N, C-alpha and C positions, 0 to 999 in steps of 0.2 A: 504494499500500499504506500502511496506517496504521502508526503508530509501534510498536504492540504486535508486529506481525509482524516488523518490523526488529529489535526487541530479542530476540525468540526466535531469529532467525537468527544474530545476532551472538553471543549468549550460547552457543548450541549450538556454533557454530564455535570459540569461545574455549575452551569446555569440552573439545571434541575435541582441539584443539591441545595444551592443558595436559596432558591425559591421556597423549597420546603423547610429549610432551616430557619428562615426568618419567622415563620409562623410558630415554630417550636420554641425558639429562643426568646421571642418577644411576646409570647402568648398572652400574658395578663396585661401587658402595657399597650396592646394593640387598641386602636380606636374601635368604636361601636361594632360589635360582631355582626349586627344585623346588616350594616352596610357592606361588610366584607362578604357575608353570605350572598347578598344580592349580586355583587360583582363576580363571585366565584361561579354562580349559576350561569353566567353568560359565557364562560370560557369554552365549554364544549361546542356551542353554536358558532363562536368566532373561529375556532380551529377548523371546524367542518367547512365553513365558508371559505377560509383561506385555502384549504386543500382543493375544494371544488373550483375555485377561481384559478388557481395555478394549473389545474388540469384543463381548464377551458382556454386560457389565454397564453400559456407558455408551451411552445412547440420546439423541440430540438434545442432547448436552452435559450430561446429568444422569445420575446413577447410578440405575439401575432394578433392582429386585429382582423384578419381575413375571415370570411364566412366559413362556418364549419357546422355539420349536422349536430354535433354535440352542443353548440351554442343555441341552436334553435330548440333542441329538446330541453335544454336547461331553462330557457325562457318559458316554454309551455308548462313544464313541471313547476316552475316557481309561481306561475299564475294560478295553477290548480291548487298548490299548497296554500297560497294566500287566500284564494276565493273559498275553498271548501274545507280547509284545515283537516284533511284526511290523508294520512300517510300512505295507505294502500293505493288510493286513487293517484296520488302524486307519483308513486313508483311506476304504476301501470302506464299512466300517460307519458311519463318520461321515457320509459323503455320502448313503448310502441312508437312514439314520435321519433325517437332516435333511429330505430330500424327503418321506419318509413322514410325519413329524410335522407338516411344513408343510401337506401335503395333508389330514391329519386336522384341523388347525386351520381350514382353509378349509371343510371339510365341516361342522364344528361351528357355524359362524356362522349 
């Protein structure tokens, strides 16, 4: 492995350790636990959004703004999620639209 990979692994591990240690070390001196609980509940959603966006807009290590069937499927799935608040419907619409848009892209070539 090259040095860059080792640095990413070490810094990621150190960041994780420090993030967890702060809550243990400063436990009683931390401000209002209710506020912290509200913020911590948002972390999974923000991580998922970051992963999804990087999968949609980063191709071969570069940011791409060109049209992609994944982008169209993500827009449709996001609309269904917002409108109906139904996880199963969101997944079904996202997958069906992804395959349909991918098929259309192949036919258009």
